[in-house]
C-alpha positions as CSV (number, residue, x, y, z in Angstrom):
1,M,-9.4,-32.4,30.0
2,D,-9.0,-33.5,26.4
3,Q,-5.6,-32.2,25.4
4,S,-6.3,-32.5,21.7
5,I,-8.6,-29.5,22.0
6,N,-6.5,-26.3,22.5
7,K,-9.3,-23.7,22.0
8,S,-11.7,-22.4,24.6
9,I,-15.4,-22.2,25.1
10,L,-16.5,-18.6,25.9
11,I,-19.3,-18.6,28.5
12,V,-21.3,-15.4,28.6
13,D,-23.8,-14.8,31.4
14,D,-24.3,-12.1,33.9
15,N,-25.1,-14.6,36.7
16,A,-21.9,-15.8,38.3
17,F,-23.5,-19.0,39.6
18,N,-24.6,-20.0,36.1
19,R,-21.1,-19.3,34.7
20,M,-19.6,-21.5,37.5
21,R,-22.1,-24.3,36.9
22,L,-21.2,-24.4,33.1
23,V,-17.5,-24.3,33.9
24,D,-17.9,-27.3,36.2
25,I,-19.9,-29.3,33.6
26,L,-17.3,-28.6,30.9
27,A,-14.1,-28.6,32.8
28,N,-13.3,-32.3,32.2
29,K,-13.0,-31.8,28.5
30,Y,-12.8,-28.1,27.6
31,D,-10.9,-25.0,28.5
32,T,-13.2,-22.1,29.4
33,I,-13.2,-18.3,29.3
34,E,-15.9,-16.3,31.3
35,A,-17.6,-12.9,30.4
36,E,-20.2,-11.4,32.6
37,N,-21.9,-9.4,29.9
38,G,-22.2,-8.9,26.2
39,V,-19.8,-6.1,26.0
40,E,-17.1,-8.0,27.7
41,A,-17.9,-11.0,25.4
42,I,-17.5,-8.8,22.3
43,K,-14.2,-7.5,23.5
44,I,-12.8,-11.0,24.1
45,M,-14.0,-12.2,20.7
46,G,-12.4,-9.2,19.0
47,E,-9.0,-9.9,20.8
48,R,-9.0,-13.7,20.6
49,T,-11.3,-14.6,17.7
50,R,-9.3,-17.7,16.6
51,D,-9.0,-19.0,20.1
52,I,-12.8,-19.3,20.6
53,L,-14.0,-22.8,19.9
54,L,-17.7,-22.0,20.8
55,V,-19.8,-19.5,22.7
56,I,-22.4,-20.3,25.3
57,L,-24.5,-17.2,25.4
58,D,-27.2,-16.0,27.8
59,I,-30.1,-14.0,26.3
60,V,-31.1,-11.7,29.1
61,M,-28.2,-9.6,30.2
62,P,-27.6,-5.9,31.1
63,E,-25.8,-3.5,28.8
64,M,-25.9,-5.8,25.7
65,D,-28.3,-8.8,25.6
66,G,-27.6,-12.1,23.8
67,Y,-29.4,-10.9,20.6
68,E,-27.2,-7.9,20.3
69,V,-24.1,-10.1,20.7
70,L,-25.4,-12.3,17.9
71,A,-26.0,-9.2,15.7
72,K,-22.5,-7.9,16.3
73,M,-21.1,-11.4,15.6
74,N,-22.9,-11.3,12.3
75,K,-21.6,-7.9,11.5
76,E,-18.0,-8.9,12.2
77,G,-18.4,-12.3,10.4
78,W,-17.5,-14.3,13.5
79,I,-20.8,-16.2,13.4
80,D,-19.5,-18.0,10.3
81,Y,-16.8,-19.9,12.2
82,I,-17.8,-19.7,15.9
83,P,-20.9,-21.7,16.8
84,V,-23.2,-20.2,19.4
85,I,-25.4,-22.0,22.0
86,M,-28.0,-19.8,23.5
87,V,-29.0,-20.3,27.2
88,S,-32.2,-18.8,28.6
89,G,-34.9,-19.4,31.1
90,E,-37.3,-18.2,28.5
91,D,-38.6,-20.9,26.2
92,E,-41.1,-18.9,24.0
93,T,-41.0,-19.9,20.4
94,N,-40.4,-16.3,19.2
95,N,-37.3,-16.0,21.3
96,I,-35.9,-19.3,20.0
97,K,-36.7,-18.4,16.3
98,R,-35.0,-15.0,16.8
99,A,-31.9,-16.6,18.1
100,Y,-31.8,-19.1,15.2
101,D,-32.4,-16.4,12.6
102,L,-29.4,-14.6,14.1
103,G,-27.1,-17.6,13.6
104,A,-27.5,-19.5,16.9
105,T,-26.6,-23.2,16.4
106,E,-28.3,-24.6,19.4
107,F,-30.6,-23.6,22.3
108,I,-30.6,-25.0,25.9
109,S,-32.5,-24.0,29.1
110,K,-31.0,-22.9,32.4
111,S,-31.8,-26.3,33.9
112,L,-28.3,-27.2,32.6
113,D,-28.6,-30.9,32.5
114,D,-25.0,-32.2,32.3
115,E,-25.5,-34.7,29.6
116,I,-27.6,-32.4,27.4
117,V,-25.1,-29.7,27.6
118,H,-22.2,-31.9,26.8
119,K,-24.1,-33.5,23.8
120,R,-25.2,-30.2,22.4
121,V,-21.8,-28.6,22.8
122,A,-20.2,-31.6,21.1
123,N,-22.8,-31.5,18.3
124,A,-22.3,-27.8,17.6
125,I,-18.5,-28.1,17.5
126,E,-18.7,-31.2,15.2
127,F,-21.1,-29.5,12.9
128,Y,-18.8,-26.5,12.5
129,R,-15.9,-28.8,12.1
130,K,-17.5,-30.6,9.2
131,Q,-18.5,-27.3,7.6
132,R,-14.9,-26.1,7.8
133,H,-13.7,-29.4,6.3
134,L,-16.3,-29.0,3.4
135,T,-15.1,-25.4,2.9
136,N,-11.5,-26.6,2.7
137,M,-12.3,-29.3,0.2
138,I,-14.1,-26.7,-2.0
139,S,-11.3,-24.3,-1.8
140,K,-8.8,-27.0,-2.8
141,Q,-10.9,-28.0,-5.8
142,L,-11.3,-24.4,-6.8
143,F,-7.5,-23.9,-6.5
144,A,-6.8,-26.9,-8.6
145,R,-9.5,-26.0,-11.2
146,E,-8.2,-22.4,-11.5
147,H,-4.6,-23.5,-11.5
148,I,-5.2,-25.9,-14.4
149,S,-7.2,-23.3,-16.4
150,N,-4.6,-20.7,-16.0
151,L,-1.9,-23.1,-16.8
152,M,-3.6,-24.2,-20.0
153,V,-4.1,-20.5,-21.0
154,N,-0.5,-19.8,-20.4
155,I,0.7,-22.9,-22.4
156,L,-1.3,-21.9,-25.4
157,S,-0.2,-18.3,-25.2
158,H,3.5,-19.2,-24.8
159,I,3.3,-21.5,-27.8
160,V,2.2,-18.4,-29.8
161,E,4.9,-16.2,-28.3
162,F,7.6,-18.7,-29.0
163,R,6.5,-19.0,-32.6
164,N,6.4,-15.2,-32.7
165,G,10.1,-14.9,-31.6
166,E,9.0,-13.2,-28.3
167,S,9.6,-14.3,-24.7
168,G,6.9,-15.5,-22.4
169,L,7.4,-12.4,-20.4
170,H,5.3,-10.5,-23.0
171,V,2.3,-12.6,-21.9
172,L,3.0,-12.0,-18.2
173,H,3.6,-8.3,-18.8
174,I,0.3,-7.9,-20.6
175,G,-1.6,-9.5,-17.8
176,T,0.1,-7.5,-15.2
177,I,-0.3,-4.2,-16.9
178,T,-4.0,-5.0,-17.7
179,E,-4.6,-5.8,-14.0
180,I,-2.9,-2.5,-12.9
181,L,-4.9,-0.4,-15.4
182,L,-8.2,-2.1,-14.5
183,N,-7.6,-1.5,-10.9
184,K,-7.0,2.2,-11.4
185,L,-10.1,2.4,-13.6
186,M,-12.2,0.7,-10.8
187,A,-10.9,3.2,-8.2
188,M,-11.9,6.2,-10.3
189,E,-14.8,8.1,-8.8
190,E,-18.0,7.9,-11.1
191,S,-16.3,5.5,-13.4
192,P,-18.7,4.4,-16.2
193,Y,-17.4,0.9,-16.1
194,E,-18.9,-1.3,-13.3
195,L,-16.1,-3.8,-12.8
196,T,-15.8,-6.4,-10.0
197,R,-12.6,-7.8,-8.7
198,S,-13.5,-11.2,-10.3
199,E,-14.0,-9.6,-13.7
200,V,-10.6,-7.8,-13.4
201,A,-8.9,-11.1,-12.7
202,M,-10.8,-12.7,-15.5
203,I,-9.8,-10.1,-18.1
204,S,-6.2,-10.2,-16.9
205,T,-6.1,-14.0,-17.3
206,A,-7.9,-14.0,-20.7
207,S,-5.4,-11.3,-22.0
208,A,-2.8,-14.1,-22.3
209,L,-4.7,-15.2,-25.4
210,H,-4.9,-11.9,-27.1
211,D,-2.5,-12.9,-29.9
212,I,-3.5,-16.6,-30.3
213,G,-4.5,-16.0,-33.9
214,K,-0.9,-15.3,-34.8
215,I,-0.4,-19.1,-34.9
216,S,-2.1,-19.0,-38.4
217,I,0.3,-16.3,-39.7
218,P,3.3,-17.5,-42.0
219,E,6.5,-17.3,-40.0
220,E,8.3,-15.4,-42.7
221,V,5.8,-12.6,-42.3
222,L,5.4,-12.8,-38.5
223,N,9.2,-12.6,-37.9
224,K,10.2,-10.4,-40.8
225,P,13.0,-8.0,-39.9
226,G,12.3,-4.6,-41.2
227,R,9.3,-2.9,-42.6
228,L,6.2,-5.0,-43.7
229,T,4.7,-4.4,-47.2
230,D,1.1,-3.4,-47.4
231,E,0.2,-6.9,-48.4
232,E,2.1,-8.4,-45.5
233,F,0.5,-6.0,-43.0
234,E,-2.9,-7.1,-44.3
235,I,-1.9,-10.7,-43.6
236,I,-0.7,-9.9,-40.0
237,K,-4.0,-8.1,-39.3
238,Q,-5.9,-11.2,-39.9
239,H,-4.7,-12.7,-36.6
240,S,-7.2,-10.8,-34.5
241,A,-10.3,-12.1,-36.4
242,V,-8.7,-15.6,-36.7
243,G,-8.0,-15.8,-33.0
244,A,-11.6,-14.9,-32.2
245,E,-12.9,-17.5,-34.7
246,M,-10.7,-20.2,-33.1
247,L,-12.3,-19.5,-29.7
248,A,-15.8,-19.1,-31.1
249,D,-15.5,-22.4,-32.8
250,L,-14.4,-24.5,-29.7
251,P,-16.5,-27.7,-29.7
252,F,-17.3,-27.2,-26.0
253,H,-17.1,-24.5,-23.4
254,N,-17.3,-21.7,-25.9
255,D,-19.9,-20.0,-23.7
256,E,-17.6,-20.0,-20.7
257,K,-16.9,-16.5,-19.3
258,L,-13.1,-16.9,-19.8
259,V,-13.6,-18.0,-23.4
260,T,-16.0,-15.2,-24.2
261,T,-13.8,-12.6,-22.6
262,A,-10.7,-14.0,-24.5
263,H,-12.8,-13.9,-27.8
264,D,-13.5,-10.2,-27.3
265,I,-10.0,-9.4,-26.5
266,C,-8.7,-11.4,-29.5
267,R,-11.0,-9.8,-32.0
268,W,-10.9,-6.2,-30.9
269,H,-7.5,-5.4,-29.1
270,H,-6.4,-3.6,-32.3
271,E,-9.4,-1.4,-32.4
272,R,-8.9,2.2,-31.5
273,W,-11.0,4.9,-29.7
274,D,-11.4,7.1,-32.8
275,G,-12.5,4.2,-35.1
276,G,-9.0,3.9,-36.8
277,G,-8.4,0.3,-35.7
278,Y,-9.2,-3.1,-37.1
279,P,-10.8,-5.5,-38.0
280,D,-14.2,-3.9,-37.5
281,G,-13.5,-0.2,-37.2
282,L,-15.3,0.1,-33.8
283,R,-15.0,3.4,-32.0
284,G,-15.3,4.5,-28.4
285,D,-17.2,2.2,-26.1
286,E,-18.4,0.0,-29.0
287,I,-15.1,-1.6,-28.1
288,P,-15.4,-3.8,-25.0
289,I,-13.4,-2.4,-22.1
290,S,-11.5,-5.7,-21.8
291,A,-10.2,-5.1,-25.3
292,Q,-9.5,-1.5,-24.7
293,V,-7.3,-2.1,-21.7
294,V,-5.4,-5.0,-23.3
295,A,-4.8,-2.9,-26.4
296,L,-3.1,-0.2,-24.3
297,A,-1.1,-2.8,-22.4
298,D,-0.1,-4.5,-25.6
299,V,1.2,-1.3,-27.2
300,Y,3.1,-0.3,-24.0
301,D,4.9,-3.6,-23.8
302,A,5.6,-3.8,-27.6
303,L,7.3,-0.3,-27.3
304,T,9.3,-1.2,-24.4
305,S,10.4,-4.6,-25.7
306,E,13.0,-5.4,-28.3
307,R,11.6,-6.9,-31.5
308,V,13.2,-8.1,-34.7
309,Y,12.1,-5.0,-36.4
310,K,13.0,-2.4,-33.7
311,P,15.0,-1.8,-30.5
312,A,13.3,-1.3,-27.1
313,Y,12.2,2.2,-26.1
314,S,12.5,3.4,-22.6
315,H,9.6,3.4,-20.2
316,Q,9.3,7.3,-20.4
317,K,9.5,7.4,-24.1
318,A,6.9,4.7,-24.4
319,V,4.5,6.6,-22.1
320,D,5.1,9.8,-24.0
321,M,4.4,8.2,-27.3
322,I,1.2,6.7,-26.1
323,L,-0.1,10.0,-24.4
324,G,1.0,11.9,-27.5
325,G,-1.1,9.8,-29.8
326,E,1.7,8.4,-31.8
327,C,0.2,4.8,-31.4
328,G,-3.3,5.6,-32.1
329,A,-6.1,6.9,-30.1
330,F,-7.1,5.4,-26.7
331,N,-9.9,6.0,-24.2
332,P,-9.0,9.2,-22.4
333,L,-10.0,7.6,-19.0
334,L,-7.4,4.8,-19.7
335,L,-4.8,7.4,-20.5
336,D,-5.4,8.9,-17.2
337,C,-4.9,5.5,-15.6
338,L,-1.7,5.0,-17.5
339,L,-0.4,8.4,-16.3
340,E,-1.4,7.6,-12.7
341,A,0.1,4.1,-12.8
342,R,3.2,4.7,-14.8
343,D,5.6,4.2,-11.9
344,E,3.8,1.1,-10.7
345,I,3.8,-0.3,-14.3
346,K,7.5,0.5,-14.7
347,D,8.3,-1.5,-11.5
348,A,5.9,-4.4,-12.4
349,V,7.4,-5.2,-15.8
350,N,11.0,-5.3,-14.5
351,I,10.3,-9.0,-14.0
352,Q,12.9,-11.2,-15.5
353,S,11.2,-14.6,-14.9
354,L,7.8,-16.1,-15.2
355,T,7.2,-16.7,-11.4
356,G,4.8,-13.9,-11.3
357,V,2.2,-15.9,-13.1
358,S,1.4,-17.8,-10.0
359,E,0.6,-14.6,-8.2
360,R,-1.9,-13.6,-10.8
361,E,-3.5,-17.0,-10.5
362,L,-3.9,-16.5,-6.9
363,N,-5.3,-12.9,-7.3
364,S,-7.8,-14.5,-9.9
365,M,-9.0,-17.1,-7.4
366,A,-9.2,-14.6,-4.5
367,A,-11.4,-12.4,-6.6
368,E,-13.6,-15.3,-7.7
369,I,-14.1,-16.3,-4.0
370,D,-14.7,-12.7,-2.9
371,S,-17.4,-12.3,-5.5
372,N,-19.2,-15.6,-4.9
373,E,-22.6,-14.8,-3.5
374,F,-23.2,-18.3,-2.2
375,L,-20.4,-18.1,0.4
376,S,-20.6,-16.3,3.7
377,D,-17.9,-13.9,4.8
378,G,-16.5,-16.5,7.2
379,E,-16.3,-19.2,4.5
380,K,-14.6,-16.7,2.1
381,A,-12.0,-15.9,4.9
382,D,-11.4,-19.6,5.5
383,M,-11.1,-20.4,1.8
384,L,-8.7,-17.4,1.1
385,R,-6.6,-18.5,4.0
386,D,-6.5,-22.1,2.7
387,I,-5.5,-20.9,-0.7
388,W,-2.6,-18.8,0.5
389,N,-1.5,-21.7,2.6
390,L,-1.7,-24.1,-0.3
391,A,0.2,-21.5,-2.5
392,N,3.1,-21.4,0.0
393,D,3.3,-25.2,-0.2
394,M,3.4,-25.4,-3.9
395,S,6.2,-25.1,-6.4
396,Y,5.3,-23.4,-9.6
């Protein structure tokens, strides 16, 4: 037996002689597990999914035939990482086609030629090994790409926060609160906003750039202690339009989803539900939901943070002020989300370091993988597992 292989081949056949014959053929190289029908095979796969290297599956069996086993494997997602070789005395084209359509990797007859069995078993295992290797490569590339993108977003946002006399925690808090509120909005019954996990992650990441336009505001105005004059306030208000223009004028990638989302947030995160905001006086759902949520998160964190012109308010005081309309009008559904999530938000913003950024990066990547229509459920599971393993090995 090859000791380098520590997983087993599951042999599923109602005929004990056929099972014994396959065990004899494979015994010199593989460990084997036997099941005498489809029901037993499903039970074994459910209990020992990660221990199964390959399934050799008979078609004609009582209780649950081979096709039904394949259908169950598809439903559970096992077919994506467990190859299946069908064994049958029937060689009609329709039977073979049906097995392949259900995800079978190979097809052999019950004549059980030793060399053919070994060759097709080895081929099926190698094919899936290469597929998993390719999946791992893709997940690592995705991890690297997303990590670099999020890193650059956070570098730019922290430059603005540093110039604005604020800690980088403001950026982290905005992203965290935005994500919490959007998740509450997604969970609402009959929500008018059709958001995916990937979009939630994208908006949360893009929120870091909401104040990038402040880089153009004179520092004596930006960090003035005390009340601003009307003229100074008009200067401050320019940052939303300036930030949007900066992103729209990028010489490349200005049509990327991250950039377009950040553009909307930059320009409209000071708009208000009743039309009393700026720069365009939008009202209601004329304001993109991304900008609506970031606006609420921004107001909450501004209230609960110390600024050169004000002390920090308590969590409860900030929530009461927002719900009472003292900070402008917000979408009533978002106010419901704030009320429901207030304890979660309070706990989340009690972060005294920037280490939480990496967790949001991982959530963003996980959401992108989960929503990728070109990946099977098994590939998604493998990639998510690889990402979390990579994350555990990395230092941020």
